[in-house]
N, C-alpha and C positions, 0 to 999 in steps of 0.2 A: 503491499500497498504506499500510497506517496507522503513525505512527509512533510511539503507544503505548510507553511503555519498557516493558523487560523487569520493572524491580520491582514497577507496578504490574496488571502479565498474571500476574504468576505466583499471585496470587488464585485460585482457581477460579471463584468467582461472580464476577470481572471477565471471566472469560473465559465464562463462561456467558453471560453479558449480551453479548456481542459476534460470538460466532461464530454464534450461530445466523439474524447477518443477513449473514453471509459469501456471497459467490458460488460462490466454491470456498476449499479448506482445503487448501493441502501439512501435511503431517507429518512433519519432520524428526527420525528418534529415533537412538539408541544400537542398535550391532550387538550386543545381548546380550538378555537372557530378559526383563528385569524393563521395557528398551526399547520390546522387541518390543511385549510382551503391552501396554505405557499407548497404544501407536500403535494397537494394532487395538483396545485398548477404547475410544477417541476415534472412532477413525475408524468404524466399527459404532453407532457411536452418531449421527455427520452423517448418516450413510446413513438410519438409520432417517426422518430428519427431511429426507432428500430436498435433503442439502446435497452434492454433488462433493468428494470427497477423495479425494488422491495421499499414498504413507506412502512413505520410502525410510530406507532406514538407512546409517548410516556407522560407522565402526570409532575411529575421532577428534574429539576435539572441534575441530580446526581441518577434520578433513573435513565436519562438521556444521555447521560457518559456511561453509564450502562452497559447498553446497546450499544453505542460507538464502540466502545471497547470491544464487546464482543464481534462484532462486525471489522473489525479489525483484526482478529484473533483468524477468523473463518475467508479472511478475503485475499484473491488471487492478484498472482501481480498483475496493475493495470486496470484492477478497482477501487472506486471510491466511494466514500463517506460524508454524506454531506447531512451536515447535524442544523435543524431549522433554528433563528435565533441565538442568541451567545448564549454559549456550554457553561456548565461548568467542567472543574477541571477533567480532564479526560486522558489515559495514555497514549488513547489512538490517533491524536493529533488528526482531527475530521477538517474539511473541507467546511467553510460555516457560510451560511447563508441568512444573512438579518437583515430588517430594513434597515438602522442606523439612524430612530429616530421619525422614520416609515414606516408603516405596516409591513411585517414578513412579506403578507401576501403578495404585496405591493413588487417588493424586487422580485420575488419568485416571477409575477405575471413578467418584469423587464426580461429575464436569465432566457426564461421562454421563448419569448419573439428572437432572442439573441440566439438559441439553438435551433428553432424549428420555424424562423420567419414567422409569416403570414398560415403558415401551414394548421389547422386545427381538425384534433379530432373530432369525429363524428358523434361523440358520445357528449351529452350534454350533463349538467350546465357547459354554457363555453366558458372558454379560460378566462374572458374579461369582466365575467359576469361574476365567476368564481373568487377571483380576487377581490373584486369588490364585497360580497358577502364578508370575505377574511378581515376584509380592511372597516366595514364596519362590526362584524365582532367584536375586532380589538378598542374600537369604540371613535372610530374617523368618522367623518362625513361626509359620502362622496362627491368629489370635484376640489375637497380639500384634503391637506395633508399629503397630498404628492399622488391623489388618486386619479388625480385628471385625464391620463392618459388611457389606461382599463374604462375608463367612463365612456370613452369619448370612445371607444371600440364598443363599447357594447350598446349606446345608443346605434353606430354604425348598425346594428345587430336585432333593430328594432326594439332595446328596454328603452321607456319611458315614464316619466315622474306622473302621478294620476292621482287624485282625494283617494283619501281612505286611510288604511293601517295595515302596514307589514304584519299579515299574517300569509303561510306560504298552500294554504290549501284554500278550495273554493267552500269550504262550509266556516259562515262565522261563525256558529257555536265555540271552533278551535283558536279566538281570540278569550278563552279564557286558560288556552296553554301556552300566550307567547309570555317569554321573558326581559321582554322590552317593555313590558308594562306591570305595573301591580294599582290592580284597582279591586272596588269590592268584590267583582265575578270572578278574580281572577285564582284560576285552580279550581273552579267549579262551572263545568260546561253545563249547567243546569241554569243556575245562577245566570251564565250567558248569553242562554237563548230565549231566556224570560224580559234583560235588559233588551234585546234586540228586536223582539216578538211585535212590538211596535212599532218599525223600523222596515222590516220587509224579514220575506222567510230565509233565516240565516243558512237555511241547506240547499237554499238555492241563490247565492249571495255571487253577483257578478261584480268580479275589480272591473272589469271596464266599464261601468256605471257610473258617471261621475257625479251624481242625484247621491246615490247610492252611498260612492262613496267619502263624499261629504257628509251625509249622515251620520256614516258607522266614527267616521273623523270629533266630529262633534260630540258624539255619545263618548266617545273614550277619554276625551279633552275635558267632559266636564264633568263625567266619575272620577277622572283623575285628582281636578281639581277640588271638589265638593267633599271626597274625602278628610274628615277634622282629620287623619291620622299622618296626610300627607306631608313631606317635609317641603320646605321652599325650592327646593332644586327637583320638584317632582313636574315642574314643570316646564323646566329645560328639558330632562329626562323623556317625558312620552314624547317631545319631539322628537325622536328621533324615528319612533312609533310613526310618526303622521305624513302623508304624502309620501309614499315609498314610490319605488322605480318597479315596476312591471315586468316580469319576463314573460314574454309572448311563446317559447318554447323551454320548458326543459322541467326539469321533477316538483320544482316547486312555485309559486307563481309571483313572488316578489325577493326583489334583494336582500333587503331585512328580514322578510322570513325564512330564505336560505343560511343569513347568518346566525341568524335562531336557531334552527334547526343544528347548522351544523354544529355550534358550539354546545349547545344542549346535550348535542350528541357524541362530541367529543370526550365529555364527561362525565358522559354513564355507560356510553357503549364504544371506547374508540375505535375500533374495528371496521364499527358499523359506517361509522364518522368519515372514516379514511375510502370506504369503499363508494359512499357515494359522491364522494371529492373526485373519486378516480374515476369516475361515471358509469360504476357498477349499478345493475338493477335491482339498489339499495334504499330506493324510498320509503316501502311500507316500516321496512326495520329504521330507520332514520323517524321517519315520524313518531312509530312508538315510541322511542327512545327520547326524543324530545318531550311527549306528551307526561310519561314519565316522569319524566326530571322535573316537567314545571308544574306538575300537582302537589311534588316533591317541595319543592325550592318555595311555589305559596305559602303549602302550611307549615312549614318551619318560620317563615319571616310573621304569621301569625302569632304562631304557640309558644317564637321564644320569648326568654324571658331577657329583657334590656336592663341595662345600666347607663346612665350619662357620663363621659368624665372632660375635663376641659381636652380636648382636639378630638374625641373618638368616642364613637356610640357603642358601646361592648352586648353582645348579645349570646345566649347560651342556649344551646340547640342537644335534643337528645335525636334527633334524625334530620335525613333532609341532605342535601348538596350545600357544605360550608359555602362555597364561591360563589354559584350563582345568589345563595342567602343573602348574604353579603354585598352584590350587589346591587341587588334589589332593596337591599335593608337602604344601603348609602346611598340609591336615588332616591328614592320614596319614602323617606321613615326617618333619615338621621338627618338631625338637626348640626350634627357636626361633622369635621370635615371626612371624615373616617371612620370606618364602620368596620369593628373587628366580631368576626362569630368564630365560637370557641365551640365544636361536636368533641365525642366519644373519639379521642387518638387525631385529632386533625383540626384545622382551626384555616380561615382565610382574611382576609382582608381586603375592604376596597376602597376609592376615591371616589367623591362624590363629581355627577358632570359639573358643578361649579368650580370644584374647588383645583387649587393650583399642583402643577404634577409634580410628581414623585420619583425614589427609588422603595417602594414596598418591600419588594422581595428582601431586599438588604434589610429593611425594617426587622421583618417577620423573622428572617434567617438571624437576626440576630439575639430575637428575641427567644425565639427555639428554639435553639441551641445552647443558652444561656439555661435553659430550664433541660435539656435533654441531647446531650451530643451527637447523638444517632438520628437527628430529627431531618425530615429532609423537606425541600424545599421548592419553589418555581415561580413561576409568574410572568407576569411584565412588568412596566414603569407605575401601572393603575392596578392593579391587582396583582395581589399573592395568595400561594395558599402552603400550610407543610401540614404534614405526616410525620407522626412519636414514634418510635416505641413503647415510652415509657410518658405517658401524663396523669399521675396521679392527681396533681392541682392543679386546676383550670385557674383558680384566682395569681397562680403564679406566674404562669401563663403573661396573665391582663399586665400586670402590676408590669414585668419587663419588657411587654411592648408599648407599653404608655412611655416607659424612660427610657427605649431608644427610638422614639418616636424622634423628627430634629425639631 
């Protein structure tokens, strides 16, 4: 395996020169929407030029490093391992694909264009749509954060912005499963159907009807704003779900809906999310994972025991996905810029949408390893998670996290 340094291989041009001559490429990525989308975009470009590729996803930086090390152990001459996102220390010395301030999926789209040109795999979603979805999952706004080029390509393919809400299916009761929104009906399809019944038949929802879209968007915005428990940041957060980019042909109906499904499925069932990103027939499995993940996350938001401290809202949960629960709390419930969720053997933190950027993985890593040296962490600048071998005292982690906050 090549020993090119990670710093050299961060450059898309360097990777574009190196990968086309590879005999086999192993891609190791984060188990989140942006990471999985980036891996899918790259894998499909490599397949287009007949380079075999394998994709795996790991939930922590240490997990990615272990997978990169195993890949190196099994590598033949000419094989290349690519790690998406900045990796933890690895003896494998892999090539690194990182956005460096942009979503990793945008960097992957640029690399894919360099490798495969304008050739596009026949399977859906289209690479530009997939890259946009990954960027949205990372918290980016289409047209900003370096997404101009994939957005332009997606528009050429028929993607257009319409009134409505970013859900992935033609059944509007799936609004209950959106993790882009937390409202009184979230997590409860029956409640969502009841809320929608006065507007239209939820099962016959037409994404292309602008009047229906406006009615749906108004309903969601009003329900979020009218929630007595909503944080000030809720109005900013809900904007991510409104006026979605509609996808004319693909496994899901909107870019935001695809972002939501990819991120939830990556955290619930990484293999399913990878399959969807690579264009395989995984739509129903991904939607099932998304629905299950969303119900658990919205339930955890409601059942959490919370405490407010200076700079951080702490929530203790007995079940549910801590990472998505932290994101929903930070966006829709937290009066503080950071939400920390502590569960059974795991924890996650998220910045609210209107908070200044930071490095939450470093903060959580410092706190977690002060409590448990064997803790594993990962995430992106605005979201982080930790897994523990031993977490006997949740209060100790809360105290350590508060001390580690800048």
